[in-house]
Steps between C-alpha positions, in 0.01 A plus 500: 500500500235584239713704257870568449569865422813575702772259617470644853150350522675165541659408831832319507308186598269534199797549269670195648179301446474606135863398447426165665203442265708603196777261601244220530360585155854477357555165670155350427338678203263211430330558839389846384408439136123503566491736799327783309278293272192709420663825615583797277774762530446838329820678395426873470818651363464871425878517444728274289647192664655173391630307801244607757194445282620172349616364836155571648339325204740204520441478876123477458520250214737276699251508788234370261314831471417733212601855405325794339592867471685759294863602457467872423261780593415567135333160473275562800212735579750727674558641151135612511547667837381223731635536855721241667232447764235419239732276300587296809140474614394368159794260463424363847177364349704279267810404699592367844819703544661801327864589432528866400784719373445872460729797424339714772614461861211401725278357224498151659378653829202647315448163334489298821253744656253421221580136432292203612794263436866504614724753323875457458709808424722401206675839505373858534719768348821557693337405829468130574545155348431250778500179294840588356619543857361159594685364196820665623455364852438146376811522282717632784367229731568226246848629416621608846282287729393801708345846496714644779870578556550638150669800339289604203616735227223681311644645180372733229170686504416521868274804460233360267562126537187351661666157528780656706257688722294190575806283567647761733174518699473123527862429593518784753300282741748211507790477743849623422429638152740760366424695182753653263318751277688545170376769262580829332401806704195563281358150564554463874245325718213734600542674834175362639631143466825588674333690781177305557636149457878470510571757770179440693569126515872553566596312184864571413561637150764682303467699177764498229538583133760224450396142416863389504549633852191320631552167323725309748254547789186369335308176553230613257536742208162620371544669164232720342462676168459873462137515387425725205128496583559671837681801350339821381822614338656283227839670542513400868420140409771485234753653737433253784403176326855361484601603851566146620582200283588171670769305316689176564811707570327696778387173659860402571476706821175336613448214744493154344147440629354843430154486340424732205134591462316713244121537461542517120476614230862598476626741239878510533555526876612136518738386227423171327835365621356491853223255403727196522627596847367271773408808703254622234154415637270729301359231270441271799332803656260527203406133543451544875249774421261239363525283810448779754203631303353150505537502878341845528202407281436194714525705818265777385244252367507301823618186319797433723502322833750379757766274360514682167247263343275634229129439524 
């Protein structure tokens, strides 16, 4: 594994190993505090981000490394017309590993073809967000103790939501996974995901427009926001943005041990009165993102060995 562009590049065994390393980091952070001493992470964020960028930076700092980069395209040579390939080739002269977010689908593929150092896709348009998926998997594993035998509700923007697409691809490979796809008609999961992954792999799924109807069945409820930046038509965004709002009252029908996830940021799709519910795991999820990115950085830099001990 030289780069991470798509979650499907990781086998189930590799995912399990990254979770194992992350769990060890959580249990023994002092063992990893100097693991990346002398190493530099470049964060190339051509699109705004808070959690992803800062969690990558926090991950590298807590491994004893350093960080350089930019947080918007306007502050880079992209504003002068420099290509992604050239940017990555140049930055590879200064850093040991790159985390890149870009609004265009496929940009990280172009980057890794030109890069002399490992590239991590930190989100490309509406396509893929593999480190968010690793974050989700670590959170599910920590909360439920397993990644199989689960009924997972995906709710909200299933058409443009790259976090949903990546999670669906990853979880489709585990045993006895059942998806409940909850969205308005206009934001249903793309046909290629249903046909090429769910149907092809015989993964059971149902589609519904009713969150209330789906709630009692779910082990995991993955909420997403309707993303203004993915819409070409402001009227469509305004019409659909409040389609699903999770409230404490709606949770009365849910299982006592259901796990509520959200990649954040939220707008109003989860009411504040849900935050105090023991089933609300989205802030734990944000913290887990730092730990799994620490594990991934170690893995890609070859600084991890058997037993989860940092070099």
